[in-house]
C-alpha positions as CSV (number, residue, x, y, z in Angstrom):
1,M,15.6,-74.3,-29.1
2,L,16.0,-70.8,-28.1
3,R,19.5,-69.5,-27.7
4,S,20.7,-67.4,-24.5
5,V,21.1,-64.4,-26.8
6,D,17.5,-64.7,-27.8
7,I,16.2,-64.7,-24.2
8,V,18.5,-61.9,-23.4
9,L,17.2,-59.7,-26.3
10,I,13.6,-60.6,-25.4
11,V,14.2,-59.5,-21.8
12,V,15.9,-56.2,-23.0
13,M,13.1,-55.4,-25.4
14,T,10.5,-56.1,-22.7
15,A,12.6,-53.7,-20.4
16,A,12.8,-51.1,-23.0
17,A,9.1,-51.3,-23.7
18,T,8.3,-51.0,-19.9
19,V,10.5,-48.1,-19.6
20,T,9.2,-46.3,-22.6
21,Y,5.5,-46.8,-21.5
22,T,6.4,-45.4,-17.8
23,I,8.1,-42.3,-19.4
24,K,5.0,-41.8,-21.6
25,H,2.7,-42.3,-18.7
26,R,4.5,-39.7,-16.5
27,A,4.6,-37.2,-19.5
28,E,0.9,-37.6,-19.9
29,N,0.5,-36.9,-16.2
30,K,2.7,-33.9,-16.4
31,L,0.8,-32.5,-19.4
32,E,-2.5,-33.0,-17.4
33,D,-1.1,-31.1,-14.5
34,V,0.1,-28.2,-16.9
35,R,-3.3,-27.9,-18.5
36,K,-4.9,-27.7,-14.9
37,L,-2.5,-25.0,-13.9
38,D,-3.2,-23.3,-17.3
39,A,-6.9,-23.3,-16.5
40,E,-6.4,-22.0,-13.0
41,I,-4.3,-19.3,-14.2
42,R,-6.8,-18.3,-16.9
43,L,-9.6,-18.3,-14.1
44,E,-7.4,-16.1,-11.7
45,E,-6.7,-13.6,-14.7
46,D,-10.4,-13.5,-15.6
47,T,-11.2,-12.8,-11.8
48,I,-8.5,-10.1,-11.7
49,D,-10.1,-8.5,-14.7
50,L,-13.5,-8.7,-13.3
51,L,-12.4,-7.2,-10.1
52,R,-10.5,-4.3,-12.0
53,A,-13.8,-3.5,-14.0
54,D,-15.8,-3.7,-10.5
55,W,-13.2,-1.3,-8.9
56,A,-13.5,1.1,-11.9
57,L,-17.3,1.1,-11.6
58,L,-17.3,1.5,-7.9
59,T,-14.7,4.5,-7.9
60,Q,-16.3,6.6,-10.7
61,P,-16.3,10.2,-9.5
62,N,-19.8,10.8,-10.4
63,R,-21.1,7.8,-8.5
64,L,-18.9,8.9,-5.3
65,E,-20.3,12.5,-5.6
66,R,-23.8,11.0,-5.5
67,L,-23.0,8.9,-2.5
68,V,-21.4,11.9,-0.7
69,G,-24.4,13.9,-1.4
70,A,-26.8,11.1,-0.2
71,Y,-24.9,10.4,3.0
72,A,-23.5,13.8,3.8
73,K,-25.8,14.3,6.7
74,D,-24.7,10.8,8.3
75,L,-21.0,11.2,7.5
76,Q,-20.3,14.8,8.0
77,L,-17.6,14.7,5.5
78,V,-15.3,17.7,4.8
79,P,-12.6,18.2,2.5
80,T,-9.0,17.2,3.6
81,L,-6.8,20.3,4.4
82,S,-3.4,20.5,3.0
83,T,-1.9,20.8,6.5
84,Q,-3.3,17.4,7.4
85,L,-1.0,15.6,4.9
86,A,2.3,14.6,6.2
87,Q,5.7,14.6,4.1
88,P,8.0,11.6,4.3
89,E,10.7,13.4,6.1
90,E,8.0,14.3,8.8
91,L,7.4,10.5,9.6
92,P,9.2,9.0,12.5
93,M,12.2,7.0,11.8
94,L,12.1,3.4,11.9
95,K,13.5,1.6,15.2
96,A,16.3,-0.1,13.1
97,D,17.4,3.3,11.8
98,V,17.9,5.0,15.1
99,P,21.6,5.7,15.7
100,V,23.3,3.9,18.4
101,P,24.7,6.4,21.0
102,E,28.5,6.2,21.4
103,E,28.5,5.5,25.2
104,V,26.3,2.2,24.5
105,A,28.4,1.4,21.5
106,G,31.6,1.3,23.5
107,T,30.4,-0.8,26.5
108,D,31.0,-4.5,27.0
109,K,28.5,-6.5,25.0
110,K,27.7,-8.7,28.1
111,K,26.5,-5.7,30.0
112,K,22.9,-4.4,29.0
113,A,22.8,-0.7,28.8
114,A,19.6,1.1,30.0
115,P,17.5,2.6,27.2
116,V,18.8,5.9,26.3
117,T,16.3,8.8,25.9
118,D,17.1,11.9,23.8
119,D,15.4,14.7,22.1
120,M,14.9,12.9,18.8
121,A,11.2,12.6,17.9
122,T,11.4,9.2,16.3
123,G,8.4,7.5,18.0
124,S,10.7,4.4,18.6
125,V,12.6,5.4,21.7
126,A,11.1,5.0,25.1
127,R,10.4,8.4,26.7
């Protein structure tokens, strides 16, 4: 007859085998997911390389010069003047960077102050 210890050992061995198989199965699934992600990454990297090569071909100066010559009559392109370029300090300041006037800062928070107009050319203050 089987002893109770033998039955307990058989149950423990069966449980251990089941847990081991489950862990192995999950690991194989994760490895398959990793392989799929690696393949997707390689595809994206290859696509990026292809697009960079395409961009390099499309922006070659001699090609662009030929296109400008071919479509000069239609596009009427002219060189950009240096006065048309803006410096960073010439750009309007962000609305978040506009300083709060002192008279509005000291008022009660429950009251809404009317928009203050001033001589700052920020592009973010209502005029």
